[in-house]
C-alpha positions, 0 to 999 in steps of 0.5 A: 500500500502506498503511503499517504504523503502529508505536509505538516507546516507548524513552527512548533518543532516538538509538536511536529516531531511528535505528530510525525511519530504518531502518524508514520505507523499509520502509513503516512509519510511526513514532511515538516516545514517550520515556516509559512514560506518554506511550507508554501515552497514545499507545497508548490514543488511536490504533490501531497495528499494532505496539508496540515497547516497552522495559522500562526507561522513565522514568515507567511501566515497560514492564511497567506499560504492557504490563499496563495495555494488556492489562488494558484489552483491547488486543490490539495486538501488542507486541515487548518490548526487554529487557536482554541476558541478563535472562531474567527480564524476557523471561519476565515480559513474555511471561507478561504478554501480550507477543508476542515479545522482543528483547534489547539491544543488537540489530542493526537488521536483526534488529529489522526481521525480528522486526517483519515476522514479527509483522506478517505473522502478525497480518495475513495471511489465507487466503481459502480457510481456513474462518472457523470452526474446531472441535475438541471443546469448542474453537471459534475464529473465525479472522478475529475472533481469538476462541476459546471452550471449552464456550461460554465466551470465552477471553481470549487474546493474539495468540500464544496464539490462534495456538498454539491454532488451530494445535493445533486444526487438528491435534487429536490429533496432535503439532505440532512446536515448530518449527512452533508457533514459526513459526506463533505468532512468525513466525520459526524456533525459536532455541537456548535460546529459551523463548518458545514454552514460556512462551506455551503455559504461559500458554495451558494455564492459560487452557484449564484441565484435562480431566475427568481432571485432565490438561492438554488441551495436552500436551508430548511430550518431544523431539517437540512438543505435542498438543491432546487436546480434550474433547467439549463439555459 
């Protein structure tokens, strides 16, 4: 089995060493970078299965690294490490294209669970699943992770793509927040967790509104979300 390659960008070298020792027996190859500048360079030079990125870094901040990677078209999954209790950092990271976040301090077992969840979500394929999916004006190519609306390509993060595809599969029907969280983040919905809502807010902006001015992805209070696809124009 090929090892999953993980880029760990954190200036706490003791933490990085500890996490490397914890993750390597799980079949993961770890590359560590202690500055944002070096982490960005590594991410641009090599392909990684996942980047674990601290927010507070010398040189470039984690947000700077995330922004530059996403602006360059990188779709490598990114797990942000944020300060405990700092909701602003978490929301900003998700809005900029991070896949998930984990507040410090954390239990290494929780990090491992998050890492495995993201890798499983981004790597698993179902041979019986159709390669292409269509719902009204939306089309998605599952294996290429490409989606479009009215023929125009949508620039989506991994999480946004998975949410859209999950909603497309049940177009016109309510999909629970729990089901969307498991699909998009690979984990259960946690109390006071706004990650899903932030991802959906970003997705709504990218798919725009329907002809009636209403969002094509609508929130059903207490139930979940529903995709109301328009006919292709």
